[in-house]
N, C-alpha and C positions, 0 to 999 in steps of 0.2 A: 419222977417229976423233977427232982432237983437237977438231975443231969440234963434234962431237956431245957430247963430254965437257964442253966449255966451256958449251954451251947447257944441259945438265943441271945444271951447277954454278950457273949464273945462276938457274935455276928454284928450286933448293934454297935458295940464299941469299934469294930473294924470299919463299919460304914461311917461312923461319926469321925474317926481319925482320917479317913480318906477325904471326907468333905472338908475337914479343917485344913489338911495339906493342900487341897485344890484351891481353897479360898485364899490361902496365904502364899501361893507360888508367885514368883516374879513375872512381870509382864514381858512378853517376847518383843524384840526390837521390830519396828515397822519394816515391812518388805518394800524395797524400792525397785520398781520395774524399769529395766534398762534394755534398750534396743541394741542388738548385736551389730558391731561395726566390722566389716570385712576389709582385710588388708589386701590391697591390689597394687599392681604396677601400672603406670600410665605414661603416654607420650603426647607431646604437643605436636600436632600435625600441621604441615604447611603444604599448599598445593605446589606441585612440582611438574616438570617436564621429564618424562621417563619413557624408556623403551621396554615394553614387555618382552619376555623371552619364551622360547619354546625349546624343550629338551627333545632332541632327536636321536634316533638310533639307526645307523645305516652302515653301508658297506663301501669300501674304497674301490673305485673303478678307474680304468685307464681307457679313455676313448680312442687312443692311438695304439692300442695293443695289436701287435703284428704276429701272425702265425706263419712261421717259415716252414715251407713244405717242399718236398722233392719234386722237381719239374718232370722227371721221367722215372721209370723203374731203374734203380741203381743201388749200389752198395755204399754204405757210409765208410769213408776212408779214415776220417778222424773228426773228433769233436774237441774244440779248444776252449769251451766255456763251461761253467757250472751254474746251477741255480743261484740266483741272487746277485751275481757279479754285475758290476757296472762296466760298460764298454763304450768306447768312443765311436763316432760315426766312421764307417769304412773298415772297422775291425772284422777280420775273418772269424766267423763263429764256428763253421764246420765245413768239411770238404767231402764231396762225393768222388767215387773212383772215376778218374777220367777214362779208363778203359771201357766204361759203360756209356760214355757220352761222345767220345771222338769218332767211333765208327759211324754214327749217324751223320756226323758232319761230313765225313769222307764220302759216304753214300750220296748225300744231297749234292755235293760238288760234282760227283761223277755223273749224276743224272743231268745236271746242267750241261756238262761237257758233251754228253751223248746227244742232247737235244741240239746243241750247236753243230755237231758233226752231221746230224740228220738234216738240218737246214741247208748246210752247204751241199750235201748230196742231192737234196730235192732241187736246188737251184741248177745244178749241173744236169740232172736227169730230165728236167722239164724242157730243156732245149732239144734233147734227143727225141722226146715224146712229141714235141711240136713238128719235128722233121718227119717222124713216123706218121703223124696225122696228115701232113701234106702228101706223102707218098700214098697213104691209104685213100685219100680223096681222089688223087689222080688215077689210081687203079680202078676205083669204082666208076669214074667217068669213062675210062677206056673200055671197061667191060660193058658199060651201058651202050656205047656207040656200036660195039661189036654185036651186041644182042639185037639192037635195032636193025642192023644190016643182015642179021641172020647168021653171023659167023661165030657166035658163042652161045653156049647153053645157058638156060635160065639158072641152073644150079651154081654155075661159076659166078654169075652176077650176084646171086644171094650170098655166096661165100665172101665175096669182096665187101659187100655191104656190112656183113657181120663183123669182119675184121676192122672196118672203119668204126663201127660202134664201140668195139672193145678199146680201140686206141683213144677215142674221145672220152670214154669213161675213165681210163687210166690217167689221161691228162687232167680231167676234172678233179679226180682225187688228189693228184699231185698239187694242183693249184690250191685246193682246199687245205692241204697239209701246210703249204707255204703261208697261207693267210692265217692259219691257226698257230703258227710258230710263236708270235709275240705273246699270245695268251698262255701257251704251254711254258714258255720261258719265264714269264712272270710268275706262274704258279710254282715252278721249281725254285725260282729265286726266293719266293716267300717261304717255301719249305726249308731252304737253306738258312734263311734268316731265323726261322723258328728253332731249328736245331742248334744254330750258333748261339741263340739266346739261351736255350736250355743248357748248352755246354758252359756258357759264362756263369750261369746260376749254379754250376757245380761247386763254386765257392760261395757259401752263404755269408753275406756281409751285413753289418748293421747299417741301416739307412740313416740313422740319427743317433745321437747320444742316448743311451738307453740302459735299462736294467733287465737282466735276463729273468724271465718268469720261471718256466720249467723247461728242462731238457728231457726229451722223451725217447732219445735213441742213444746208442753207444757205437763205437767203432766196430765195424763188421756186420752191422744190421743190414738186412736186405729190405729196401723200401719199395713201395708201390708208388706210382704217379699220384701226387696229391697228398701223400701221407706226411703228417707234421713231424718236423724234427725238434723244434723248440718254439717258445713264445718269448717275445720281448716287448717292452713298452717304454715310453718316455716318462721318466719319473718327475719331470718338470710340469706335467699337465695331468695331475690326478684329481679326481672328483669324488666327493662323498655323496652317494645316492641314499636319500632317506625319505621317509614318508611322513607327511603332516596331515592333520585332519582337513577335510575338504572345506570347512568353514573359513580356514585361513588362506585358502588358495587365492581368492580374488584380491584380498588385502595385500598379499605379497606380490602378486602380478602387477597391481596398480603401482606399488612402490618401485618395482623394477622399471616399469614404463616411464615413470617420472624421473628416472635416473638416480634414485636414492640407493646408496650403498648400504646393504644389510650384512653386517659382519657376524661371524660366529667363532666360537672357540671349541676345539675338539681335543679329546684326550685319548691317547693310545699308550697304555701302560703308564709310565712315569713321564712321558712326553706330552707337552702341551702345544697344540698346533693352531694356527690362525687360518680362517677360511672366510669366504664371502659367497653369498647367494648369487649364482650366475643365471640360472634359468629354471623354469617350472615345466613339468611334463604336461602334454596336452590332453591326457586321458586320466580319469580317476575311477576308483571303484568304491566299494562300501568301506574299505579301510582307509581311504584318503587319496592323496595325490603325491606323486614323487617330486622331489626337488633335488637339484644338483648344486652342491657347494664346491667351489674350486679351492683346493688346499694350497696355501701359499708356501708352507714349509713341509714338504712331503717326502723328504729324502729318506727318512727312516721308516716310512709306512709302506708295507708291502700291499700289492693289489689283493683284494679279497678280504682284507682285515675288517673286522667289525669295530666301529668307532662310535662313541657317543659324543654329541655336540650340543652346544647351547646357541640357538639362533636368535638374533635380535629382530623383533618385529618393528614396524614403523612407530615413530615417537608419538606419544599422547601428551596433550597439554592439559594442565589443570587437574591432575589426578593426585590421589593420596597413596602413600606407601606405608603399609603397616604389616606387622607380623601376623601369621595365620592364627595365632592364639587370640587375637583381638576379635575374630569373627565368631559370631554366635548364630546358630541356626542357618548358616549358609548365606544370610543376607542382612545381618544386623550387627552393628557395633554399638558400644555404650560410651558416652561421654560422662565425665565426672563433673557435675554442676552443683556447687554448694554442698559438697559432701554426699551427693546421691547420684545414682545412675539415671541416665536419660538415653533411651534407645533411639538410634538413627538408622534408617534403611539405606543400604548401599547397593551399587551395581558393580559386579565384579568384571574387570576388564582384562585380567591376565595376571601373570606372575613375573617377578623380576628376580633373577639370580645374581647376587653380588657375592662372589667368592663362594664360601660354603653356606651362606645364608640365603634363604628364599623368602621374599616378601611379596605380599599381595598388593596389587594395584586396583584401586576402586574409585568410583565417583559417588559423591554423597550430597544430598540437598539437606539444608537445615543444620549444618554443623556450626556450633558456636566457636569462633576463632580462638578465644582465650581459654576454652575448656579443654583439658587433656582427654585423650581417648584411652580407655582401659585396655591394657594389653595382656592382662591375666585372664585366662579362660575359666569363668565360674559357671559350673553346670546349673546353678540356681539363680543366675543373673536375671533381674527383671527391673522394670522402671521403678524408681523410688527407693531402691535398696541402698542402705547406708554403707559407705565405703570410706577407707582412709588410704590415701596414696602414699606408698612407701617405695623403697628401692626394690629392684627386680628380684634379688635373692630372697629377701624376707617375704615378698608377695608369693613367690613360688612355693616356699615352705608352708605358708598359710593356706594356699589353695590345695596343696597336697593333703594337709591335715583335714581340711574341710571335706575333701573327696572321700577320705577314709572314715 
């Protein structure tokens, strides 16, 4: 019993001590509720006139690309150029073996000479045939008188008439040959002009200042008629063919019709080239419509090269330029008004590339002119959120910490 009473006493003393300590503890400081303030970057926007840009990917083409081909079957005697060389107008590019070309010229000239000899022979022979015709007609008349008097047989008269028919037929053929002489001579002269033209093309020359594309043959190759030797093109008239979405086709076509110059910048390796939109294709498909940009500085760009370019669209008035980080949800930006966010709906009009930076062009109704627009992308942004405008570096670090 004593032990139980001692245990109960200890418990009672412990409870009493706890109550005394609890009653004499110091009062905790009052808790002050504070709203969190987000640090953000912001810009003051002003309506501007700007040209949206389109990023294009296309291939360099040469509309004046020439395919030099063999006029007839012949052997290549020599090739004087190589791929990529620049040549002046009139430069000999390659030569075909003249022994494959000159015999055709000689044969065509011989055909003309033979026709002229034939014509002279026909003119001489026709006089003799006309004399034979007169004799044959007189013979028939004589045999007819004898037959009527009974002094000649019917068979002799028939034989004379047959001889007269043969003479008339021969004379008719001779006259026809003489009448056909101008046509035959013209045909042979055309043949001679054709083979002389082919012989003159045995030396392949550059028709204009050009760059050699590809050389497809070597000295000693046997070529068939129409087989290509090489390609060349004028490097002063190169175009970039690219494809743009069909929704921009009418806008670009209207600008060209109005005489507006739409420039572009292209990059090929470390080179930067200037270009301008010259025309738009008349057909489109599901991927878009082709546009042709004329390259102004195209000396170092080979045909077939893939080039990326930035094309300027027609200018827009009264638009706002802001970074993509300012856009929330695809159609909303936030202004900072009295330390809190206020959402504004915007209409996206395009992008503007300035150097290495790409900015968004939008139109918006309800912007307060003096209130800056938040350019920090806050995932939890909403109307009424308390913010503090700071410099861009501090805002970026704060946004990164909030996202983590």
